[in-house]
Structures are given as structure tokens and as C-alpha cells.
C-alpha positions in Angstrom: -20.8 -32.7 25.5 -20.8 -36.0 27.4 -18.1 -36.4 30.0 -19.1 -40.0 30.9 -20.5 -42.6 28.6 -22.9 -45.3 29.9 -22.2 -48.0 27.4 -24.9 -50.4 28.5 -27.6 -47.7 28.5 -26.6 -46.7 24.9 -26.6 -50.3 23.6 -29.9 -51.0 25.3 -31.4 -47.9 23.7 -30.2 -48.9 20.3 -31.7 -52.4 20.6 -35.0 -51.0 21.9 -35.2 -48.6 18.9 -34.3 -51.3 16.5 -32.0 -49.1 14.4 -28.5 -47.8 14.3 -27.5 -45.5 17.1 -24.9 -43.0 16.1 -23.1 -41.0 18.7 -20.5 -38.3 18.1 -18.1 -38.6 21.0 -16.0 -35.7 22.4 -12.2 -36.5 22.1 -10.0 -35.5 25.0 -6.6 -33.8 24.5 -7.6 -30.5 22.9 -6.3 -28.2 25.7 -4.0 -25.4 24.7 -0.4 -26.1 24.3 1.8 -25.4 27.3 3.2 -21.9 27.4 6.7 -21.1 26.4 8.6 -18.5 28.5 10.0 -15.8 26.3 11.6 -13.8 29.1 11.3 -14.0 32.9 13.1 -12.4 35.8 12.8 -12.0 39.6 15.7 -9.5 39.8 17.6 -11.8 42.1 21.4 -11.6 42.8 21.9 -15.1 41.4 20.6 -13.8 38.1 23.4 -11.3 38.1 21.5 -8.2 39.4 23.3 -5.8 41.7 21.0 -3.8 44.1 23.7 -1.1 44.4 23.1 -0.1 40.8 20.3 1.2 38.7 18.2 -1.5 37.0 18.8 0.2 33.6 21.9 -1.3 32.1 21.7 -4.6 33.9 21.0 -7.9 32.2 19.8 -6.2 29.0 17.4 -3.7 30.6 17.3 -0.3 28.7 15.8 3.1 29.6 14.8 6.4 28.1 15.1 9.4 30.4 17.0 10.0 33.6 14.4 9.2 36.2 14.9 7.0 39.3 15.0 3.3 38.9 16.7 0.4 40.6 16.4 -2.7 42.7 14.9 -3.0 46.2 15.4 -5.9 48.7 12.2 -7.4 50.2 9.9 -4.5 49.5 7.6 -7.4 49.0 7.9 -9.5 52.2 10.0 -12.7 51.8 10.3 -12.2 48.1 13.9 -11.3 47.6 14.6 -8.5 45.1 12.2 -6.3 43.2 12.7 -3.7 40.5 11.2 -0.2 40.6 10.8 3.0 38.7 10.2 6.4 40.3 11.2 8.0 43.6 14.3 9.9 42.6 13.5 12.9 40.3 15.0 13.0 36.8 18.4 14.6 36.4 17.4 16.4 33.2 15.0 19.4 33.4 12.0 19.3 31.2 11.6 15.6 31.0 8.0 14.3 30.8 8.5 10.6 31.5 11.0 7.8 32.1 10.7 4.4 30.5 12.4 1.1 31.4 12.2 -2.1 29.4 13.9 -5.3 28.5 13.6 -6.1 24.7 12.1 -9.4 23.7 11.5 -8.8 20.0 9.1 -11.6 19.6 7.1 -12.3 16.4 4.3 -14.3 17.9 2.5 -15.1 14.7 5.6 -16.2 12.8 6.6 -18.4 15.7 3.2 -20.1 15.7 2.4 -19.0 19.2 0.2 -16.0 18.7 -1.1 -15.7 22.3 1.4 -13.8 24.4 0.9 -13.2 28.2 2.7 -10.5 30.2 2.4 -11.0 34.0 3.9 -9.1 36.9 3.4 -8.5 40.6 3.2 -4.8 41.3 2.7 -2.1 43.9 2.3 1.7 43.7 3.9 3.4 46.7 2.5 6.9 47.4 4.4 10.2 47.6 5.4 11.8 50.8 4.3 15.1 49.3 1.3 16.3 47.4 3.0 15.7 44.1 1.9 12.5 42.4 2.4 10.9 39.1 1.2 8.3 36.6 2.7 4.8 36.4 2.1 2.8 33.3 2.7 -0.5 31.4 3.1 0.1 27.7 3.4 -2.5 24.9 5.6 -1.7 21.9 6.2 -3.6 18.7 9.7 -4.3 17.3 9.6 -1.0 15.3 9.1 1.0 18.4 5.5 1.8 17.8 3.5 2.1 21.0 0.5 -0.3 20.7 -1.4 0.2 24.0 -0.9 1.4 27.6 -2.4 0.5 30.9 -2.2 3.4 33.4 -2.3 3.6 37.2 -2.8 7.3 37.9 -1.5 7.9 41.5 -3.1 11.4 41.6 -6.6 9.9 41.3 -5.9 6.2 41.8 -7.8 5.5 38.6 -6.9 2.7 36.2 -7.2 3.7 32.6 -6.0 2.5 29.2 -5.0 4.0 25.9 -4.8 2.6 22.4 -2.7 3.8 19.5 -5.5 5.9 18.0 -4.5 9.2 19.7 -7.9 9.4 21.4 -6.4 9.7 24.9 -7.0 7.5 27.9 -10.2 5.6 28.4 -11.3 5.0 32.0 -12.1 1.7 33.6 -14.6 1.5 36.5 -11.8 0.5 38.9 -9.4 2.2 41.3 -6.3 0.9 42.9 -4.9 1.3 46.4 -1.4 2.4 47.4 0.9 0.0 49.2 -1.1 -3.0 48.0 0.3 -5.9 46.0 -1.5 -6.7 42.7 -1.0 -9.5 40.2 -1.4 -8.0 36.7 -1.9 -10.1 33.6 -2.2 -8.8 30.1 -3.0 -11.4 27.4 -2.4 -10.4 23.8 -3.8 -12.5 21.0 -1.8 -11.2 18.0 -3.8 -13.5 15.6 -7.0 -11.8 16.6 -5.5 -8.3 17.3 -7.0 -8.3 20.8 -5.7 -7.7 24.3 -7.3 -8.2 27.7 -6.0 -7.1 31.1 -6.8 -8.5 34.5 -5.8 -7.3 38.0 -6.1 -10.5 40.1 -9.5 -11.8 38.9 -10.8 -8.4 38.0 -11.0 -7.8 34.2 -9.9 -4.2 33.6 -10.2 -4.1 29.8 -11.4 -6.9 27.5 -10.9 -7.7 23.8 -9.3 -4.3 23.0 -7.4 -3.9 19.7 -3.7 -4.3 20.0 -3.4 -1.8 17.1 -6.0 0.5 15.5 -3.6 1.8 12.9 -2.4 -1.4 11.1 1.0 -1.4 13.0 3.0 -4.6 12.8 1.5 -7.2 15.1 4.6 -8.3 17.1 6.0 -7.6 20.6 9.2 -5.6 21.0 8.9 -4.9 24.7 6.7 -4.3 27.7 7.8 -1.0 29.4 7.5 0.2 32.9 6.8 3.9 32.6 6.9 6.8 35.1 5.0 9.7 33.7 5.4 13.1 35.5 2.0 14.8 35.8 3.9 18.0 36.5 7.2 17.9 34.7 8.6 20.6 37.0 7.6 18.8 40.2 7.5 15.0 40.1 6.6 13.2 43.3 8.7 10.7 45.2 6.1 8.0 44.5 7.3 4.9 42.8 6.1 1.6 41.2 7.7 -1.6 42.4 7.4 -4.9 40.4 8.5 -8.5 40.6 8.2 -11.8 38.8 8.2 -10.1 35.4 7.3 -12.7 32.8 6.4 -12.8 29.1 5.2 -16.2 27.8 3.6 -17.4 24.6 1.4 -20.3 23.5 -0.4 -21.6 20.5 -4.1 -21.4 20.0 -6.0 -24.3 21.4 -7.1 -26.9 18.8 -10.9 -27.0 18.8 -12.5 -30.4 18.8 -13.8 -31.4 15.3 -17.6 -31.5 14.8 -18.9 -34.9 13.5 -22.3 -34.7 11.8 -24.6 -37.4 10.6 -25.9 -36.2 7.2 -27.9 -39.3 6.2 -28.9 -42.7 7.4 -29.9 -45.0 4.6 -32.3 -48.0 5.0 -29.6 -50.4 4.0 -27.5 -49.2 7.0 -25.2 -46.9 5.1 -24.4 -43.8 6.9 -23.1 -40.5 5.5 -20.8 -38.6 7.9 -19.3 -35.2 7.8 -16.4 -34.0 9.9 -15.9 -30.2 10.2 -12.4 -29.3 11.5 -9.6 -26.9 10.8 -8.3 -26.4 7.2 -5.3 -28.5 6.2 -5.2 -30.5 9.4 -5.1 -34.3 9.3 -8.2 -35.9 10.9 -9.1 -39.5 11.8 -12.6 -40.8 11.8 -13.1 -44.0 13.8 -15.9 -46.4 14.5 -16.7 -48.7 17.5 -19.2 -51.3 18.3 -18.6 -51.2 22.1 -17.2 -47.8 22.9 -13.9 -49.5 23.9 -12.3 -50.8 20.7 -12.0 -48.3 17.9 -11.2 -48.9 14.2 -10.0 -46.3 11.8 -12.4 -45.6 8.9 -10.6 -42.7 7.2 -7.7 -40.4 7.6 -7.8 -37.2 5.6 -7.5 -33.5 5.4 -9.0 -30.8 3.2 -8.4 -27.1 2.4 -11.7 -26.1 4.0 -11.6 -28.5 7.0 -14.7 -30.5 5.7 -14.3 -34.2 5.3 -17.2 -36.5 4.1 -17.3 -40.3 4.6 -19.9 -42.9 3.6 -19.7 -45.8 6.0 -21.1 -49.2 5.0 -21.4 -51.5 8.1 -21.4 -55.3 7.8 -24.8 -57.0 7.4 -26.7 -57.5 10.6 -24.9 -54.7 12.4 -27.5 -52.9 14.6 -25.6 -49.9 15.9 -22.2 -48.2 15.6 -20.5 -45.4 17.3 -18.3 -42.8 15.6 -15.8 -40.2 16.7 -13.4 -37.8 14.9 -10.0 -36.5 16.2 -6.8 -35.0 15.0 -4.5 -37.7 13.6 -1.3 -38.4 15.5 
């Protein structure tokens, strides 16, 4: 792909060769659409959060279980409030886990923004005893089906993940450190049924299936989970998190490919544009790479558009480009 066009050099080359010089130009403006925030919070007082209360029950946050959860002030330096799960043992005996979530119930495919990104700043604070637990982020669909889980096991400091295939946790080659801030990002492409997780710039898991069971491909919630490795003796470790955000965006529009199928001796040129199905494309022509004239605007069910261009007599070279019509 050319990023800079030397017009004089191209024109000189055309004249030297004595035939039509046909160039397929890349068209700018095909970056992905700006993301749309589905839900975001920093747990601050001006959002209506009260640090004296549990996080569960505030601003739409829900929970399952009776484990510890709440809001801390400046656990992350100069960052205001943070949410947390852990520390205080569950009130009910026999519980195995505690989950905390804020429903979003987002149908990414139906909304036309199939790429959903969950991001959060997080920290695992170690126990003061030998008892340690597992902290997780789990994605659920709107029917309450667990799609996948990313696990931070505080007993081993291993980072693992699980799918919805009941095959258990799969290890990644990475460990985490206690009392260390991490930026976690999980990108879910519901159109492709794939998710990828990164911790900072480190890719933890890549192109994993969102569901292996044919579950509905939508996002109900992203849960913070405290899983007790010993249900009878959970530790006082906890997971702190801030800048919790779920955003969605459309897939990027790929640049159309413009091919030259045939150049006839009389100067007629057969072009083919290959783009996306049912999208309206414009094929343009120029004699100087500055002024462009529309030749054809069309769409097709398979994204393939053919055009026979007949230049004026005496024309020695022409430049072509294809782009999405406005």
C-alpha cells in the first residue's frame, strides 16, 4: 500500500512506457468506528457510591453469596474510590464462591457493534494467613450462561482461563504479583465467536471461543468472582478494581480491492472492485491524482462490481480508485 504518491514520477513512467498506467489507490478513512460506552464506573462518590456500604446493592450492582465486598478509598494512589471483593469471610457456611456484577444485557450483534471490550484496573492483595483463594472475571450471557472465565489463583499466582466446555482451567504461561496494579483488557468479537485477553501488553489468551456449546452470543454481565479454594477456611485476600468499563464498536470496513482484469488495445479497461456484500461503492478516475471523477456507483449481493472504462481518444494514462460511497 502506497502512503505517498509521487505524481510526476508516475506520469513520467506512463509517458516513457507509452501506454496507460493504471494505479489502484488506497483510500483513507477505513479505521474502525469509535467505541460506544455501554457501561463505565470509577466508583466515585459523585456517581452516588457510598464507601460505608457494600458495593452490592449500589447503582445496580448485584451479587450472589455473602462474601465480603465494598468500596475502598485510594487503595490505588490518587485514584479516588475502588471496588473490591474478598477480605471478609462469607456469612453463610458451605458457600464456595461470591460473585458481584452489574448487568448490561447487551446484544452486540443485533446492535451492529459486535466487538465488545471489557477493561479494568485491578490488584490482588495477599492474605495475612496461609489461606489463599482464587479471583476471577467471568463473562455471562443474558440467559445467565457462563461463557468463559479468566482466573488469578492467589495460591499459585498462576493466570488460567476456562471455557464453557466443562474441561476445567487451562494454564497460561504467565504469573501475577501481589500488590501490583494491572490493566486488564478482554476483547470479545461476538461475530467471530472469539475473545482475547491482555494484561498490559501481555497477551494471556488469544482467539479463544466465547462459547463452545452454541450458547447465545450476547453479553449479560462481567462478574468479579471470589472463589474459596477451601470453603471452610477462605483467606482474607481480596481483589481491588477500578475504572470498570464495557464498550462496543463496529467491525472496521476493509478497503475494497480494485483489480485490472483487461487492458484492450483501443484503450478500454475492464476493472473489478471486490468489496463487502450489499455495500454501495464508488469507482473514480483521475488524470492527475488530484481531481477525481465518478465512473460508477453500485452495490452487489456478493460485493463484486465490474466496470468497462472507455477513455477519450488520445488519453495516455488514467488512475483509478474505489471507495465506499458517502
